[in-house]
PDB file with one MODEL, atoms N, CA, C and O in Angstrom:
MODEL        1
ATOM      1  N   MET A   1      -5.721 -22.770  17.851  1.00  0.00           N
ATOM      2  CA  MET A   1      -4.941 -21.608  16.786  1.00  0.00           C
ATOM      3  C   MET A   1      -3.790 -21.765  18.278  1.00  0.00           C
ATOM      4  O   MET A   1      -4.055 -22.050  19.446  1.00  0.00           O
ATOM      5  N   ALA A   2      -2.800 -21.519  17.773  1.00  0.00           N
ATOM      6  CA  ALA A   2      -1.688 -21.005  19.140  1.00  0.00           C
ATOM      7  C   ALA A   2      -1.294 -20.440  19.428  1.00  0.00           C
ATOM      8  O   ALA A   2      -1.206 -19.526  18.609  1.00  0.00           O
ATOM      9  N   GLU A   3      -0.758 -20.220  20.434  1.00  0.00           N
ATOM     10  CA  GLU A   3      -1.042 -18.360  21.313  1.00  0.00           C
ATOM     11  C   GLU A   3      -0.402 -17.988  20.649  1.00  0.00           C
ATOM     12  O   GLU A   3       0.493 -18.375  19.897  1.00  0.00           O
ATOM     13  N   ARG A   4      -1.135 -16.674  21.074  1.00  0.00           N
ATOM     14  CA  ARG A   4      -0.434 -15.435  20.166  1.00  0.00           C
ATOM     15  C   ARG A   4      -0.572 -14.093  21.508  1.00  0.00           C
ATOM     16  O   ARG A   4      -0.920 -14.092  22.689  1.00  0.00           O
ATOM     17  N   ASN A   5      -0.092 -13.070  20.539  1.00  0.00           N
ATOM     18  CA  ASN A   5      -0.354 -11.556  21.190  1.00  0.00           C
ATOM     19  C   ASN A   5      -0.771 -11.087  20.178  1.00  0.00           C
ATOM     20  O   ASN A   5      -0.323 -10.823  19.062  1.00  0.00           O
ATOM     21  N   LEU A   6      -1.878 -10.995  20.798  1.00  0.00           N
ATOM     22  CA  LEU A   6      -3.337 -10.235  19.464  1.00  0.00           C
ATOM     23  C   LEU A   6      -3.385  -8.476  19.891  1.00  0.00           C
ATOM     24  O   LEU A   6      -2.888  -8.067  20.940  1.00  0.00           O
ATOM     25  N   GLU A   7      -4.018  -7.633  18.955  1.00  0.00           N
ATOM     26  CA  GLU A   7      -3.920  -6.582  19.558  1.00  0.00           C
ATOM     27  C   GLU A   7      -5.109  -6.282  18.880  1.00  0.00           C
ATOM     28  O   GLU A   7      -5.273  -6.797  17.774  1.00  0.00           O
ATOM     29  N   ASN A   8      -6.321  -5.238  19.530  1.00  0.00           N
ATOM     30  CA  ASN A   8      -7.045  -4.718  18.960  1.00  0.00           C
ATOM     31  C   ASN A   8      -6.930  -3.764  17.943  1.00  0.00           C
ATOM     32  O   ASN A   8      -5.746  -3.442  17.834  1.00  0.00           O
ATOM     33  N   ILE A   9      -8.051  -2.848  16.716  1.00  0.00           N
ATOM     34  CA  ILE A   9      -7.320  -2.260  16.447  1.00  0.00           C
ATOM     35  C   ILE A   9      -8.436  -2.054  15.402  1.00  0.00           C
ATOM     36  O   ILE A   9      -9.172  -2.859  14.831  1.00  0.00           O
ATOM     37  N   THR A  10      -8.291  -0.362  15.320  1.00  0.00           N
ATOM     38  CA  THR A  10     -10.404   0.562  15.044  1.00  0.00           C
ATOM     39  C   THR A  10      -9.855   1.092  13.506  1.00  0.00           C
ATOM     40  O   THR A  10      -8.838   1.771  13.371  1.00  0.00           O
ATOM     41  N   ILE A  11     -10.670   0.677  12.454  1.00  0.00           N
ATOM     42  CA  ILE A  11     -10.501   0.999  11.483  1.00  0.00           C
ATOM     43  C   ILE A  11     -12.138   1.695  11.144  1.00  0.00           C
ATOM     44  O   ILE A  11     -13.053   1.091  11.704  1.00  0.00           O
ATOM     45  N   THR A  12     -12.615   3.135  10.113  1.00  0.00           N
ATOM     46  CA  THR A  12     -13.488   3.827  10.071  1.00  0.00           C
ATOM     47  C   THR A  12     -13.535   3.568   8.283  1.00  0.00           C
ATOM     48  O   THR A  12     -12.757   3.832   7.366  1.00  0.00           O
ATOM     49  N   VAL A  13     -15.009   2.852   8.386  1.00  0.00           N
ATOM     50  CA  VAL A  13     -14.879   2.222   6.671  1.00  0.00           C
ATOM     51  C   VAL A  13     -16.266   2.718   6.411  1.00  0.00           C
ATOM     52  O   VAL A  13     -17.025   2.848   7.371  1.00  0.00           O
ATOM     53  N   SER A  14     -16.690   3.023   5.130  1.00  0.00           N
ATOM     54  CA  SER A  14     -18.196   3.443   5.034  1.00  0.00           C
ATOM     55  C   SER A  14     -19.016   2.225   4.967  1.00  0.00           C
ATOM     56  O   SER A  14     -18.441   1.152   4.785  1.00  0.00           O
ATOM     57  N   LYS A  15     -20.238   2.266   5.088  1.00  0.00           N
ATOM     58  CA  LYS A  15     -21.181   0.687   4.810  1.00  0.00           C
ATOM     59  C   LYS A  15     -20.710  -0.206   4.130  1.00  0.00           C
ATOM     60  O   LYS A  15     -20.511  -1.388   4.406  1.00  0.00           O
ATOM     61  N   GLU A  16     -20.383   0.823   2.497  1.00  0.00           N
ATOM     62  CA  GLU A  16     -20.713  -0.051   1.761  1.00  0.00           C
ATOM     63  C   GLU A  16     -19.576  -1.294   1.905  1.00  0.00           C
ATOM     64  O   GLU A  16     -19.767  -2.505   1.799  1.00  0.00           O
ATOM     65  N   GLU A  17     -18.445  -0.630   2.160  1.00  0.00           N
ATOM     66  CA  GLU A  17     -16.714  -0.912   2.111  1.00  0.00           C
ATOM     67  C   GLU A  17     -17.151  -2.372   3.106  1.00  0.00           C
ATOM     68  O   GLU A  17     -17.122  -3.509   2.635  1.00  0.00           O
ATOM     69  N   LYS A  18     -17.571  -2.036   4.636  1.00  0.00           N
ATOM     70  CA  LYS A  18     -17.755  -2.683   5.691  1.00  0.00           C
ATOM     71  C   LYS A  18     -18.382  -3.888   4.812  1.00  0.00           C
ATOM     72  O   LYS A  18     -17.761  -4.920   4.561  1.00  0.00           O
ATOM     73  N   LYS A  19     -19.682  -3.617   4.384  1.00  0.00           N
ATOM     74  CA  LYS A  19     -20.548  -4.485   3.390  1.00  0.00           C
ATOM     75  C   LYS A  19     -19.553  -5.698   2.490  1.00  0.00           C
ATOM     76  O   LYS A  19     -19.787  -6.902   2.380  1.00  0.00           O
ATOM     77  N   ALA A  20     -18.535  -5.007   1.988  1.00  0.00           N
ATOM     78  CA  ALA A  20     -17.192  -5.830   1.145  1.00  0.00           C
ATOM     79  C   ALA A  20     -16.285  -6.059   1.473  1.00  0.00           C
ATOM     80  O   ALA A  20     -15.424  -6.208   0.606  1.00  0.00           O
ATOM     81  N   LEU A  21     -15.897  -6.231   2.892  1.00  0.00           N
ATOM     82  CA  LEU A  21     -15.091  -6.806   3.906  1.00  0.00           C
ATOM     83  C   LEU A  21     -16.009  -7.653   4.003  1.00  0.00           C
ATOM     84  O   LEU A  21     -16.043  -8.719   3.389  1.00  0.00           O
ATOM     85  N   LYS A  22     -16.688  -7.319   4.648  1.00  0.00           N
ATOM     86  CA  LYS A  22     -17.404  -9.205   5.433  1.00  0.00           C
ATOM     87  C   LYS A  22     -17.803 -10.122   4.183  1.00  0.00           C
ATOM     88  O   LYS A  22     -17.572 -11.331   4.219  1.00  0.00           O
ATOM     89  N   GLN A  23     -18.449  -9.476   3.002  1.00  0.00           N
ATOM     90  CA  GLN A  23     -18.210 -10.572   1.652  1.00  0.00           C
ATOM     91  C   GLN A  23     -16.787 -11.097   1.478  1.00  0.00           C
ATOM     92  O   GLN A  23     -16.471 -12.286   1.526  1.00  0.00           O
ATOM     93  N   ALA A  24     -16.006 -10.114   1.280  1.00  0.00           N
ATOM     94  CA  ALA A  24     -15.137 -10.735   1.196  1.00  0.00           C
ATOM     95  C   ALA A  24     -14.455 -11.921   2.345  1.00  0.00           C
ATOM     96  O   ALA A  24     -14.008 -13.010   1.984  1.00  0.00           O
ATOM     97  N   ALA A  25     -14.485 -11.555   3.436  1.00  0.00           N
ATOM     98  CA  ALA A  25     -13.875 -12.669   4.286  1.00  0.00           C
ATOM     99  C   ALA A  25     -15.248 -13.958   4.464  1.00  0.00           C
ATOM    100  O   ALA A  25     -15.043 -14.916   5.210  1.00  0.00           O
ATOM    101  N   LEU A  26     -16.464 -13.841   3.775  1.00  0.00           N
ATOM    102  CA  LEU A  26     -17.063 -14.991   3.319  1.00  0.00           C
ATOM    103  C   LEU A  26     -16.466 -15.788   2.246  1.00  0.00           C
ATOM    104  O   LEU A  26     -16.547 -17.016   2.216  1.00  0.00           O
ATOM    105  N   ASP A  27     -16.017 -15.258   1.587  1.00  0.00           N
ATOM    106  CA  ASP A  27     -16.135 -15.497  -0.017  1.00  0.00           C
ATOM    107  C   ASP A  27     -14.336 -16.704   0.227  1.00  0.00           C
ATOM    108  O   ASP A  27     -14.240 -17.814  -0.298  1.00  0.00           O
ATOM    109  N   ASN A  28     -13.451 -16.205   0.910  1.00  0.00           N
ATOM    110  CA  ASN A  28     -12.512 -16.484   2.098  1.00  0.00           C
ATOM    111  C   ASN A  28     -12.448 -17.481   2.543  1.00  0.00           C
ATOM    112  O   ASN A  28     -11.394 -18.116   2.510  1.00  0.00           O
ATOM    113  N   ASP A  29     -13.553 -17.948   3.105  1.00  0.00           N
ATOM    114  CA  ASP A  29     -14.063 -19.031   4.146  1.00  0.00           C
ATOM    115  C   ASP A  29     -13.184 -18.762   5.451  1.00  0.00           C
ATOM    116  O   ASP A  29     -12.522 -19.489   6.191  1.00  0.00           O
ATOM    117  N   CYS A  30     -13.599 -16.776   5.386  1.00  0.00           N
ATOM    118  CA  CYS A  30     -12.481 -16.937   7.036  1.00  0.00           C
ATOM    119  C   CYS A  30     -13.114 -15.593   7.873  1.00  0.00           C
ATOM    120  O   CYS A  30     -13.881 -14.890   7.216  1.00  0.00           O
ATOM    121  N   SER A  31     -12.900 -15.279   8.980  1.00  0.00           N
ATOM    122  CA  SER A  31     -13.064 -13.636   9.350  1.00  0.00           C
ATOM    123  C   SER A  31     -12.386 -12.485   8.882  1.00  0.00           C
ATOM    124  O   SER A  31     -11.298 -12.444   8.307  1.00  0.00           O
ATOM    125  N   VAL A  32     -13.083 -11.626   9.165  1.00  0.00           N
ATOM    126  CA  VAL A  32     -12.313 -10.338   8.569  1.00  0.00           C
ATOM    127  C   VAL A  32     -11.248  -9.743   8.937  1.00  0.00           C
ATOM    128  O   VAL A  32     -10.591  -8.830   8.437  1.00  0.00           O
ATOM    129  N   SER A  33     -11.099 -10.640  10.296  1.00  0.00           N
ATOM    130  CA  SER A  33      -9.336 -10.146  11.091  1.00  0.00           C
ATOM    131  C   SER A  33      -8.562 -11.137  10.349  1.00  0.00           C
ATOM    132  O   SER A  33      -7.738 -10.792   9.502  1.00  0.00           O
ATOM    133  N   GLU A  34      -8.809 -12.405  10.649  1.00  0.00           N
ATOM    134  CA  GLU A  34      -7.915 -13.410   9.478  1.00  0.00           C
ATOM    135  C   GLU A  34      -7.556 -13.049   7.903  1.00  0.00           C
ATOM    136  O   GLU A  34      -6.370 -12.953   7.588  1.00  0.00           O
ATOM    137  N   LEU A  35      -8.278 -12.911   7.220  1.00  0.00           N
ATOM    138  CA  LEU A  35      -8.549 -11.807   5.649  1.00  0.00           C
ATOM    139  C   LEU A  35      -7.438 -10.606   6.111  1.00  0.00           C
ATOM    140  O   LEU A  35      -6.457 -10.247   5.460  1.00  0.00           O
ATOM    141  N   ILE A  36      -7.806 -10.184   7.192  1.00  0.00           N
ATOM    142  CA  ILE A  36      -6.498  -8.646   6.888  1.00  0.00           C
ATOM    143  C   ILE A  36      -5.384  -9.312   7.324  1.00  0.00           C
ATOM    144  O   ILE A  36      -4.433  -8.848   6.697  1.00  0.00           O
ATOM    145  N   ARG A  37      -5.026 -10.148   8.065  1.00  0.00           N
ATOM    146  CA  ARG A  37      -3.947 -10.389   8.754  1.00  0.00           C
ATOM    147  C   ARG A  37      -3.380 -11.582   7.160  1.00  0.00           C
ATOM    148  O   ARG A  37      -2.198 -11.911   7.263  1.00  0.00           O
ATOM    149  N   ARG A  38      -3.758 -11.883   6.483  1.00  0.00           N
ATOM    150  CA  ARG A  38      -3.263 -12.553   5.429  1.00  0.00           C
ATOM    151  C   ARG A  38      -3.077 -11.676   4.068  1.00  0.00           C
ATOM    152  O   ARG A  38      -2.279 -11.888   3.155  1.00  0.00           O
ATOM    153  N   TRP A  39      -3.889 -10.797   4.169  1.00  0.00           N
ATOM    154  CA  TRP A  39      -3.318  -9.170   3.168  1.00  0.00           C
ATOM    155  C   TRP A  39      -2.097  -8.590   3.633  1.00  0.00           C
ATOM    156  O   TRP A  39      -1.089  -8.204   3.042  1.00  0.00           O
ATOM    157  N   LEU A  40      -2.488  -8.628   5.037  1.00  0.00           N
ATOM    158  CA  LEU A  40      -1.012  -8.114   5.643  1.00  0.00           C
ATOM    159  C   LEU A  40       0.624  -8.793   5.356  1.00  0.00           C
ATOM    160  O   LEU A  40       1.686  -8.208   5.144  1.00  0.00           O
ATOM    161  N   GLU A  41       0.343 -10.084   5.440  1.00  0.00           N
ATOM    162  CA  GLU A  41       1.414 -10.820   4.847  1.00  0.00           C
ATOM    163  C   GLU A  41       1.702 -10.748   3.613  1.00  0.00           C
ATOM    164  O   GLU A  41       2.870 -10.519   3.297  1.00  0.00           O
ATOM    165  N   GLU A  42       0.634 -10.941   2.558  1.00  0.00           N
ATOM    166  CA  GLU A  42       0.969 -11.044   1.202  1.00  0.00           C
ATOM    167  C   GLU A  42       1.283  -9.751   1.370  1.00  0.00           C
ATOM    168  O   GLU A  42       2.285  -9.632   0.666  1.00  0.00           O
ATOM    169  N   TYR A  43       1.034  -8.570   1.919  1.00  0.00           N
ATOM    170  CA  TYR A  43       1.996  -7.749   1.746  1.00  0.00           C
ATOM    171  C   TYR A  43       3.982  -7.444   1.676  1.00  0.00           C
ATOM    172  O   TYR A  43       4.851  -7.235   0.830  1.00  0.00           O
ATOM    173  N   ARG A  44       3.838  -7.613   3.248  1.00  0.00           N
ATOM    174  CA  ARG A  44       4.975  -7.835   3.559  1.00  0.00           C
ATOM    175  C   ARG A  44       5.748  -8.661   2.970  1.00  0.00           C
ATOM    176  O   ARG A  44       6.916  -8.373   2.705  1.00  0.00           O
ATOM    177  N   ALA A  45       5.053 -10.121   2.601  1.00  0.00           N
ATOM    178  CA  ALA A  45       6.207 -11.018   1.418  1.00  0.00           C
ATOM    179  C   ALA A  45       6.513 -10.087  -0.280  1.00  0.00           C
ATOM    180  O   ALA A  45       7.505  -9.794  -0.948  1.00  0.00           O
ATOM    181  N   LYS A  46       4.956  -9.887  -0.399  1.00  0.00           N
ATOM    182  CA  LYS A  46       5.540  -8.950  -1.806  1.00  0.00           C
ATOM    183  C   LYS A  46       6.889  -7.070  -0.872  1.00  0.00           C
ATOM    184  O   LYS A  46       8.056  -6.880  -1.216  1.00  0.00           O
ATOM    185  N   GLU A  47       6.546  -6.667  -0.402  1.00  0.00           N
ATOM    186  CA  GLU A  47       7.926  -5.609   0.111  1.00  0.00           C
ATOM    187  C   GLU A  47       9.330  -6.405   0.140  1.00  0.00           C
ATOM    188  O   GLU A  47      10.421  -5.991  -0.253  1.00  0.00           O
ATOM    189  N   ALA A  48       9.003  -7.704   0.732  1.00  0.00           N
ATOM    190  CA  ALA A  48      10.278  -8.511   1.235  1.00  0.00           C
ATOM    191  C   ALA A  48      11.009  -9.166  -0.398  1.00  0.00           C
ATOM    192  O   ALA A  48      12.096  -9.742  -0.432  1.00  0.00           O
ATOM    193  N   GLU A  49      10.279  -8.955  -1.436  1.00  0.00           N
ATOM    194  CA  GLU A  49      10.661  -9.365  -2.650  1.00  0.00           C
ATOM    195  C   GLU A  49      11.531  -7.924  -3.601  1.00  0.00           C
ATOM    196  O   GLU A  49      12.198  -7.934  -4.636  1.00  0.00           O
ATOM    197  N   LYS A  50      11.218  -7.067  -2.882  1.00  0.00           N
ATOM    198  CA  LYS A  50      11.961  -5.878  -3.108  1.00  0.00           C
ATOM    199  C   LYS A  50      13.543  -5.447  -3.343  1.00  0.00           C
ATOM    200  O   LYS A  50      13.841  -4.265  -3.516  1.00  0.00           O
TER     201      LYS A  50
ENDMDL
END
């Protein structure tokens, strides 16, 4: 991985949401962090199209 300036964040979710998030990451063959970064990039791309 290229050198990156990363920050940690904390979120509060229910046990069910945590389980779903972990399963979504497994389904996409990535970590939860990478999944969130992908979602954020998709969101930013959609916003840029507006």
